[in-house]
N, C-alpha and C positions, 0 to 999 in steps of 0.2 A: 677474474677478468671483469673490468668495469663495464657496467651496462651501457648500452648505446643511448646517447642523448635523444630524448623524444623530439620528433619533428613538430614544428609549430602547427597548430591546428588550422584547418581551413578558415574557421571563424576569425582567428587572429589576423590572417592575411586579409580577410574581407574588411575587418575593422581598420586596419592600417591603410588599406587602399581607399576606403571611404573617407578617413580622416584627411588623407592627402588631397583627394578630389575636393573636399569641402574647403580646405585651406586655399587651394588653387582658385576656386571660384570666389572666395572672399578677396583674394589678391586681385583678381580680374575686376571686381566691382570697386575695390579701393583705388586702383590705378585710374579708373575712369573718373571717379569723383575728384580725386586729387588733381588730375590734370585739367578737368573742365571747370571746376568751381573757382571762385576767387577768394578763398579763405586767406590768401596772402596779398590780396589787392587785385583790383580790376586790371586786366591786361588785354583781353580780346574785345572785339566789338560787342559781342553778346554780353560779356561781363559788364561793360560800361552801360549798355542799354538797360540791363537788369538793375544796375545801381541807380540809374536815373528814375526808373519806375519805382524802386524802393523808396528813394528820398521824396519823390513827388507824392507818393501815397502817404508817407508820414505827415506831410503838410495837409493833405486832404483829410486825413484822420483827425487832425487837430481842428480843422474848420467844421467838422461834423459833430463836435462835442457840444453839450448844452452851454457850458460857460468856460470857453478857453481863455487862458490868461492873455492879457494884452501883449502883443509882440511875441507870441509863442513861436518856437521853432526857428529862431534867427540863425542858429548854428546849422540847421538843415538847409536853410535858404542859401547860405554861403557855400556849403558843400555841393548843393545842386547846381548852383551857378558855375562853380569851377568845373564840375564834371560835364555839364552840358556844353560849356565853351570848348573844352578839350575834345568832346565827342564831335561837335560840329566841325572843328578845325581838322580833325583826322578823317571823319567819315561823311561829312556833309550833313545837310538838314533833312530829316525824315520824320516819320510819325512819332518816334520816341522823343526827338528834340522838340517837336511841336507840343507834345504832352507836357514837357517841362516848362516851356514858355507859357502855356495856358494856365498851369498850376501856379506859377510865379505871379502871373498877372492877376489871377483870382485871389492870391494871398495878399497882394498889395491892396486890392479893392476891399477885401474882407477887413483888413486892419486900418483902413484909411481914417476911420472915425474913432479909433480906439488907442492909437499910439503913434510913435514916430516910425514912418515907413521910408524915410529918406534912403537908408542903406539898401533896402530891398528894391526900391524904385530905381536906384542907380545901377544895381546889378542887372535888373531886368532890361533897362535901357541899353546897357552895354551889350547884353546878349542879343537884343534885337538888331543892333548894328552888325554884329558878327554873323547872325543868321541871314540877314538880308530879306528882301521881299520875295513874293511869289508863292507863298504857302499860307494856308488858312490856319490860324490858331484854333485848336480844338476846344471843346467844352472841358473845363477843369474846375477844381476846387470842390465845392459842395453845392447841393441843390435842395430845395424844399420839396418834399413829397407829401401827399395827403393820404393818411391811413385808410380812409374810406375808399380811395381809388385803388390802393393795393389790394384791399379785401375784395373789391368788385372784380378785379382782374383774376384774382386767385380763387374765386368762388367756383368750386368744383368738388365732387366727391373723390378726394385724392386716394382714399383707401380703396375704393372701387377701381379707380384708374390703375393702381398698383396691383390689385388682385387680378386684373385682366391681363397683366403683363406675364408672359411666359418665355422661357428659353425655347425658341422655335427651332425644330430640326426637320421640318417638312415645308418645302417652298414650291411655288409655281415657277419653275425654271424658265418658262417661256415668256415671262413678263420682265421688261426692263425697268429698272428703277430710275425715275426722273431725277436729273441732277439737282433740280430745284428742291426736292425733298432732302437730299443730302446736305445742301447748303443750309437749309432751315434747321436741320438737326444739329449741325455744327454751330450755327449761331446760338441755338439754345444752350449748347454745352459751354460756349464762351461766357455765359453768365454764371458758371460755377464759381464758387469762392476759390481764390488762390492767394497764397501767402504774400501779403503786401502788394497785391495786384500785379504780380510779376508775370502772370499768364504764360506759364512755361510749356504748355501742352502743344503738341503737333499731331496732325492726322495725315497719314498716307492712305489715300483712298483708291481702290481698284474696283472697276465695274465691268471690265472686259473679261470674258470667260478664260482666255489664255493667261491673262495676268493673275486672275484669282487662283487658277490652278497652280501656277508657278509659286505664288506666295504660300499656299496651303501645303505644298510639298514639305515645307519646313515646320509644319505644325502637326501634332499627333492626335488632337482631339476633335477632328472634323470628319472622321470616317463615317460613311453611310449617309451624309447629307451635304458635304462640302461642294460636290458637283452641282447641287441644286441652287446654291447661293447666287443672289443677284449682285452681291458686292461684298467686299471685306475691307475693314479699316484696320490699320496698324496705328495704335495710339502710343505716342512717346512723350517723354519729358526732357527738356534741355537742362542739363546739370550746370551749364554756364551761368545760370541765374541764382545759384546759391552761394552764400558768402560766409557761412559759419559752420563749424563742425557739428553743432546741434541740428543743422538742417540736412544732415547726410541722408536721412530717410524721408525728407519732406516731399521729394518728388513722387514717392509712392502714394502719399496722402493726396496731394493735388491731382495727380494723374488718375487716381481711383475715383475721386469725385467727378472729374471731367468725363471719364469713361462711362460712369453710371448715368450722368445727365445726358450724354450722347445716346446711350441706349434708350433712355426715356424719350429723347427727342425723336428717335426712329419710331418708337411706339406711338407717339402723338401724331406722327405722319401716316399712321395706318400700316406700318411695315412691321414685319417680324424681325427679331434679332436674337442673337445668341452670343454671349461672352465666350471667347475662345482663350482660355487661360494661358498665360505665358509664364509658366513655372519651368523655365528652361535652364539647363546647364550651359556653361560658356561655349561648348562646341556647337550646340544648336543655335545659340544666340548669335555666334559669329556667322553662321550660314544665313540666317535671316537678315542680318545687317548687310551682308554682301549682296544678297538678292535684291533687297529693297533700296539699298544705297543710303542707309541710315548713318549719319556721321557719328564719330566716336564720342562726342559730347552728349549724346542723347541715350536714354535708357528706354527699352521697350516695356510698356506697362501692360498692355493686353492687346489682343485682336478681337474684333467684333465682326461676326458674319451677319449679313442681313439680306432681306429680299421681300418680295410679295408673298404673303401667306396663301396657302390653298384655301378653298372655300370651307373645307372641314378637314381637321387633322388631329392627331393625338400628341399629347405632351405628358411628361412625367407629373405625377401628383405633387411631389416635392412638399410634403406636409411640413408646416412650420412648427417650431417648438412652442409650447405654452408661453405666454408673455411673462410669467413669473420666473421662467428660466433665463430671460433676457434682461428684464428690468429689476434693478435693485434700487429701491427708493429710500433715501436718507439713511445710508449705512452709518454705523457709529464711527465717528472721527477720532483719531488718536493724536 
């Protein structure tokens, strides 16, 4: 009599289930990037706004070089003029349109003594007619800065500043965080580098106790201190601003830099902060999105809990690795 076929092991079922869940989460992320980005051309308002910022930054990049060639970037000028005209006609004039106008105006001035600017001037004049009056053209192009002034403003013991930063999990829950401190921290974070100055990050801020509690219900890493927080940020990135397949992960890079600068901004304001990791599967991600009202074109980068520190409290030592485990100087190139 033939022997009975062995039943699949529990580990086989576990591996298959894990593989399926991983695939489902990849598909969840793929769908969002595919729908929100403009790898096939700009369609939404945010796509067009991002394209304007991208093209304008390319021209500003050229104006910031030591020896740009005469009349550089004419192809970008034409594209920017077309995109800006279409944007104004469809959506009206706003800050993004004004950035385009300011950069084009700066481009004309920059090249006035170096080459033929007649085409760029004509495109700018046409756009100004389409845009109409009533808005101030913003600063654009390039500017001269003094190295000594940068050094003067940056003069601080940054290592000590960083070594004084801790992930705080003990707060004075009776003190309210002034909104001015939140605004200043976000202004600091806005100075973070972003790919082609597209500035894709968003912050959803909550400072009322009931709101903080409702948001933190969907986060697993705040037990034991979440109820003490004076506020929580949900940091997101808008995928509508990316236009190449190679940028599929760029949101995590820009968003990570923004979030770290935001945490340092809170630190500079004398507040405690703690990064609340968002390593969430799609089911948890959907719940948070629904709770906060985050649109489908944005990805959640992280949450940041913050508030006033107690006069004295404990933090993890969190010893750092030796620097030779982090730094590789001049590795051999192949």
